[in-house]
C-alpha positions in Angstrom: -274.4 261.8 -36.7 -275.0 264.8 -34.4 -272.6 263.4 -31.8 -269.8 263.0 -34.3 -270.3 266.6 -35.5 -270.1 267.9 -32.0 -266.9 266.0 -31.4 -265.4 267.4 -34.6 -266.3 270.9 -33.6 -264.8 270.5 -30.1 -261.6 269.1 -31.6 -261.4 272.0 -34.1 -261.9 274.5 -31.3 -259.2 272.8 -29.2 -256.7 272.8 -32.2 -257.4 276.5 -33.1 -257.2 277.5 -29.5 -253.9 275.7 -29.1 -252.4 277.3 -32.1 -253.6 280.8 -31.0 -252.4 280.3 -27.5 -249.1 279.1 -28.7 -248.6 282.1 -30.9 -249.6 284.4 -28.1 -247.2 282.7 -25.7 -244.4 282.9 -28.3 -245.0 286.6 -29.0 -245.0 287.3 -25.2 -241.7 285.4 -24.7 -240.0 287.1 -27.6 -241.1 290.6 -26.4 -239.9 289.7 -22.9 -236.6 288.4 -24.3 -235.9 291.6 -26.2 -237.1 293.8 -23.3 -234.6 292.1 -20.9 -231.8 291.5 -23.5 -228.7 293.5 -22.7 -227.6 295.7 -25.6 -223.9 295.4 -26.5 -221.8 298.5 -25.8 -221.5 301.0 -28.7 -217.9 301.6 -29.7 -217.0 305.3 -29.4 -214.0 307.5 -29.0 -213.9 310.4 -26.5 -211.9 313.6 -25.8 -211.5 315.3 -22.5 -212.8 318.9 -22.2 -209.9 321.2 -21.4 -210.1 325.0 -21.4 -207.8 326.5 -24.0 -206.4 329.8 -25.0 -208.8 331.1 -27.6 -207.7 333.4 -30.4 -211.0 334.8 -31.7 -211.3 336.4 -35.1 -213.6 338.1 -37.5 -214.2 336.3 -40.7 -214.7 338.1 -44.0 -214.4 337.8 -47.7 -212.1 340.2 -49.6 -210.5 341.1 -52.9 -206.8 341.6 -53.4 -205.4 344.5 -55.3 -201.9 345.9 -55.8 -200.8 348.6 -53.3 -199.9 350.6 -56.4 -201.7 349.7 -59.6 -203.0 351.6 -62.5 -203.9 351.4 -66.2 -201.4 353.4 -68.2 -202.9 355.6 -70.9 -201.7 357.7 -73.8 -201.8 361.4 -72.7 -201.6 362.8 -76.3 -202.8 361.1 -79.4 -200.5 360.1 -82.2 -198.7 357.3 -84.0 -196.9 354.8 -81.8 -193.2 355.1 -82.6 -191.7 352.9 -79.9 -192.9 350.1 -77.6 -190.1 349.4 -75.1 -191.6 346.7 -73.0 -192.9 343.1 -73.2 -195.6 341.3 -71.2 -194.8 340.8 -67.5 -191.6 342.8 -67.7 -190.4 344.2 -64.3 -189.9 347.9 -64.9 -188.4 350.7 -62.8 -189.8 354.1 -62.0 -189.0 356.5 -64.8 -188.3 353.8 -67.4 -189.5 354.7 -70.9 -192.3 352.4 -71.9 -194.0 354.0 -75.0 -193.1 356.8 -77.3 -195.6 358.6 -79.6 -194.4 360.3 -82.9 -193.2 363.7 -81.8 -191.5 365.1 -84.9 -193.9 368.0 -85.3 -193.5 369.0 -81.7 -189.7 368.8 -81.9 -189.7 371.1 -85.0 -191.9 373.5 -83.1 -189.5 373.3 -80.1 -186.5 374.1 -82.3 -188.3 377.2 -83.7 -189.3 378.2 -80.2 -185.7 377.9 -79.0 -184.6 380.1 -81.9 -187.2 382.7 -81.0 -186.0 382.4 -77.4 -182.4 383.1 -78.4 -183.5 386.1 -80.4 -185.6 387.4 -77.5 -182.8 386.9 -75.0 -180.4 388.8 -77.4 -182.8 391.7 -77.8 -183.4 391.8 -74.0 -179.6 392.0 -73.4 -179.2 394.8 -76.0 -182.2 396.7 -74.5 -180.7 396.6 -71.0 -177.3 397.9 -72.3 -179.0 400.8 -74.1 -181.2 401.5 -71.1 -178.2 401.7 -68.9 -176.6 404.2 -71.3 -179.7 406.3 -71.3 -180.2 406.1 -75.1 -183.3 403.9 -75.0 -186.8 404.4 -73.6 -187.9 402.4 -70.6 -190.9 401.1 -72.5 -188.5 399.4 -75.0 -186.9 397.5 -72.2 -190.3 396.4 -70.8 -191.3 395.2 -74.2 -188.1 393.2 -74.6 -188.5 391.6 -71.2 -192.1 390.6 -72.0 -191.1 389.2 -75.4 -188.4 387.1 -73.7 -190.7 385.9 -71.0 -193.3 384.8 -73.7 -190.6 382.9 -75.6 -189.5 381.1 -72.4 -193.1 380.1 -71.8 -193.5 378.8 -75.3 -190.4 376.7 -75.0 -191.6 375.3 -71.7 -195.0 374.5 -73.1 -193.5 372.6 -76.1 -191.2 370.7 -73.8 -194.2 369.6 -71.7 -195.9 368.5 -74.9 -192.9 366.4 -75.8 -192.8 364.8 -72.3 -196.5 363.7 -72.8 -195.4 361.9 -76.0 -192.8 359.9 -73.9 -194.7 357.7 -71.5 -192.7 356.4 -68.5 -193.4 354.1 -65.6 -194.8 356.1 -62.6 -193.5 353.5 -60.1 -191.7 350.1 -59.9 -193.9 347.1 -60.9 -194.8 344.5 -63.4 -196.2 345.7 -66.7 -199.0 343.8 -68.4 -199.8 342.8 -72.0 -199.2 345.6 -74.6 -202.5 346.9 -75.9 -201.0 348.9 -78.8 -198.7 348.1 -81.7 -195.9 349.9 -83.6 -197.4 352.2 -86.2 -200.9 352.2 -84.6 -202.6 355.5 -84.1 -203.5 355.8 -80.4 -206.0 358.4 -79.5 -205.7 360.4 -76.3 -206.8 358.2 -73.3 -206.0 354.9 -75.0 -204.9 352.3 -72.4 -201.6 350.8 -73.6 -200.9 348.5 -70.6 -201.5 347.9 -66.9 -198.8 348.4 -64.3 -199.0 346.6 -60.9 -196.7 346.7 -57.9 -197.2 343.1 -56.7 -194.5 343.2 -54.0 -197.0 344.8 -51.6 -200.7 343.9 -51.8 -203.8 345.3 -50.2 -207.1 343.6 -49.5 -210.4 345.3 -49.3 -213.1 343.6 -47.3 -216.3 344.4 -45.4 -217.6 343.6 -41.9 -221.0 344.1 -40.2 -221.2 347.3 -38.3 -221.3 345.4 -35.0 -218.1 343.5 -35.8 -216.3 346.6 -37.3 -216.3 348.2 -33.9 -213.7 345.5 -32.8 -211.4 346.3 -35.7 -208.8 349.1 -35.6 -205.9 350.3 -37.7 -202.8 348.3 -37.0 -204.7 345.1 -36.1 -203.2 341.9 -37.4 -205.0 340.0 -40.2 -204.6 336.6 -41.9 -205.3 336.3 -45.6 -205.8 332.8 -47.2 -206.8 331.8 -50.7 -209.9 329.8 -51.6 -207.9 326.6 -52.1 -205.9 327.1 -48.9 -202.5 327.0 -50.7 -201.5 330.6 -49.7 -201.5 332.0 -46.1 -200.3 335.6 -45.7 -200.1 338.0 -42.7 -200.7 341.7 -42.7 -202.4 344.5 -40.8 -205.3 346.8 -41.2 -204.3 350.1 -42.7 -207.7 351.8 -43.0 -211.3 351.7 -41.8 -214.0 353.5 -43.7 -215.6 356.1 -41.3 -218.9 355.7 -43.0 -221.3 352.8 -42.9 -223.0 351.8 -46.1 -226.6 352.8 -45.7 -227.9 349.9 -48.0 -225.8 346.9 -46.8 -225.0 348.1 -43.3 -221.4 347.0 -43.9 -218.2 348.8 -43.2 -215.3 348.7 -45.7 -211.8 348.0 -44.3 -208.4 347.8 -46.0 -205.4 345.6 -45.0 -201.9 345.5 -46.5 -200.0 342.2 -46.8 -196.5 341.4 -48.0 -196.4 339.4 -51.2 -192.7 338.8 -51.7 -193.2 335.6 -53.9 -195.9 337.4 -55.9 -198.2 334.4 -55.6 -201.2 336.7 -54.7 -202.6 338.3 -57.8 -204.6 341.6 -58.0 -208.3 340.9 -58.3 -208.0 337.5 -56.5 -210.8 336.3 -54.2 -209.5 335.7 -50.6 -210.6 334.9 -47.1 -209.7 337.4 -44.4 -209.5 336.8 -40.6 -209.1 339.8 -38.3 -207.2 338.5 -35.2 -208.7 339.6 -31.9 -207.0 339.6 -28.5 -206.4 336.2 -26.9 -208.9 334.9 -24.3 -207.9 332.2 -21.6 -210.0 329.4 -20.2 -212.4 329.0 -23.1 -214.1 325.7 -23.8 -213.8 325.0 -27.5 -214.4 321.7 -29.3 -214.3 320.4 -32.9 -217.4 321.3 -34.7 -217.9 317.6 -35.6 -218.8 316.6 -32.1 -222.0 318.8 -32.1 -225.3 317.4 -33.3 -228.1 319.8 -34.3 -231.8 319.1 -34.5 -235.2 320.9 -34.0 -234.6 320.8 -30.2 -231.2 322.5 -30.3 -227.5 321.7 -30.3 -226.3 318.8 -28.3 -223.2 316.8 -27.4 -222.9 313.2 -26.1 -221.0 313.1 -22.8 -219.6 309.8 -21.3 -220.3 309.3 -17.6 -219.7 306.5 -15.2 -222.9 304.9 -13.7 -224.0 301.6 -12.3 -227.2 300.5 -14.2 -230.0 298.6 -12.4 -229.0 294.9 -12.2 -225.4 295.6 -12.9 -222.7 294.6 -10.4 -220.1 297.2 -11.5 -220.0 300.8 -13.0 -220.2 301.1 -16.7 -219.6 304.0 -19.2 -222.9 305.5 -20.2 -223.5 308.1 -23.0 -225.7 311.1 -22.0 -227.0 313.6 -24.5 -226.3 317.1 -23.2 -227.9 320.2 -24.8 -225.4 323.1 -25.1 -225.2 326.7 -26.0 -222.7 327.5 -28.7 -220.7 330.7 -29.3 -218.1 331.8 -31.8 -216.3 329.7 -34.4 -212.7 329.7 -35.3 -211.5 327.3 -38.1 -212.6 323.8 -37.1 -213.3 324.8 -33.5 -216.5 326.1 -31.9 -217.0 327.7 -28.5 -219.3 326.1 -26.0 -220.6 328.7 -23.5 -223.1 326.6 -21.5 -223.6 322.9 -20.9 -220.1 321.6 -20.4 -217.3 321.9 -17.9 -213.7 321.1 -17.7 -213.1 317.3 -17.3 -216.1 316.2 -19.2 -215.6 313.3 -21.6 -217.3 314.1 -25.0 -217.8 311.7 -27.8 -215.8 312.7 -30.9 -216.5 309.6 -33.0 -219.4 307.1 -33.2 -222.1 309.4 -31.9 -224.3 308.7 -34.9 -225.1 305.3 -33.4 -225.9 306.6 -29.9 -229.0 307.4 -27.9 -229.0 308.9 -24.5 -228.4 306.2 -21.8 -226.6 303.8 -24.1 -223.7 301.8 -22.8 -220.4 302.5 -24.6 -216.9 301.2 -24.9 -213.8 303.1 -25.8 -212.3 302.2 -29.2 -209.5 304.5 -30.3 -209.3 302.9 -33.7 -212.2 305.2 -34.9 -210.8 308.2 -33.1 -209.7 311.3 -35.1 -207.6 312.3 -32.1 -204.2 310.5 -32.0 -203.9 311.2 -28.3 -207.4 310.0 -27.4 -207.7 308.3 -23.9 -208.2 304.6 -23.5 -211.1 303.1 -21.6 -208.9 302.7 -18.5 -207.9 306.4 -18.8 -211.5 307.4 -19.1 -212.5 305.5 -16.0 -209.6 306.9 -14.0 -210.3 310.4 -15.1 -214.0 310.1 -14.3 -213.2 308.7 -10.8 -210.8 311.7 -10.2 -213.4 314.1 -11.5 -216.1 312.6 -9.3 -213.9 312.7 -6.2 -212.9 316.3 -6.9 -216.6 317.2 -7.2 -217.5 315.5 -3.9 -214.6 317.3 -2.1 -215.8 320.6 -3.5 -219.4 319.9 -2.4 -218.2 319.0 1.2 -216.1 322.2 1.4 -219.2 324.3 0.6 
């Protein structure tokens, strides 16, 4: 009985040991297979780094307003007698827009004109009598003073009448009437807005460090939020004082608005154009990856891996220093040089050291180089670098 039990235990140990050993062997072989398995190349697209002529700019947010624009108001209160405009009418300077009831002032003016005629007649008579020596000098002085007072009264009433006739101060587009016929309008009542939309101005702000680069006469580009309107203009004024609270400087630019698509009060993007710079390395912002360690770009280089019989394209992660931005481009100040091949599509699948293949089907660049072009360019770049090293 004991002998049979021992035999069963030995057989159980052998079976369990065999199963455990087989599992350990299988796990080892699987790990070895994956460790030595050659990963397929990752399909990417690349662009060659080429220095460009960079047009830097200062970006800002601005508000559009008419070069000439005002709210028209009633100068003297009274009943509205005439409204001579409609919404969005184009009016000329001096055109009558609104008339306030002026019958009382006209009656006063007629009386004043009658008094002026009498005063002028008395003055003429006093001068003739004075020349004959039959009238005292004081009488002539009194007649002259009376005539002068009558002239002033007439001028004053004429000015009052002009204030009851409201005219356009400049050419422009008039807004929606704010008063109606027969309505009593008190002094200061706004009856419409008038905007000269042919010429627009844009007010915007820059940080005090940036504002030092902006001067009167410098070109600007103005675009709307939806990008449907792109206008050009120039800076016409720079506020000489920095706002103590925001540390910003206010600037003003004027732009042509011949088609009147830009509206006063509209929100716009402003770009102040700075002088061109040559031999600047700038790339699309989409090629840059950012993480806790910094900004990096994948660069394709030609290397011969261990065990390989020919050179292959290898992706290397290069950390770079970024500079200014302009539209979709960003400046790279350190980390890249002319001739480098940077990955512009497919980098989300990459890790440094991965083998890559060039597939222009995923490229955002219609002129992206093929794999043969990349290999040739890297060979030329490598040979140029070796020649430069020998010359040194």
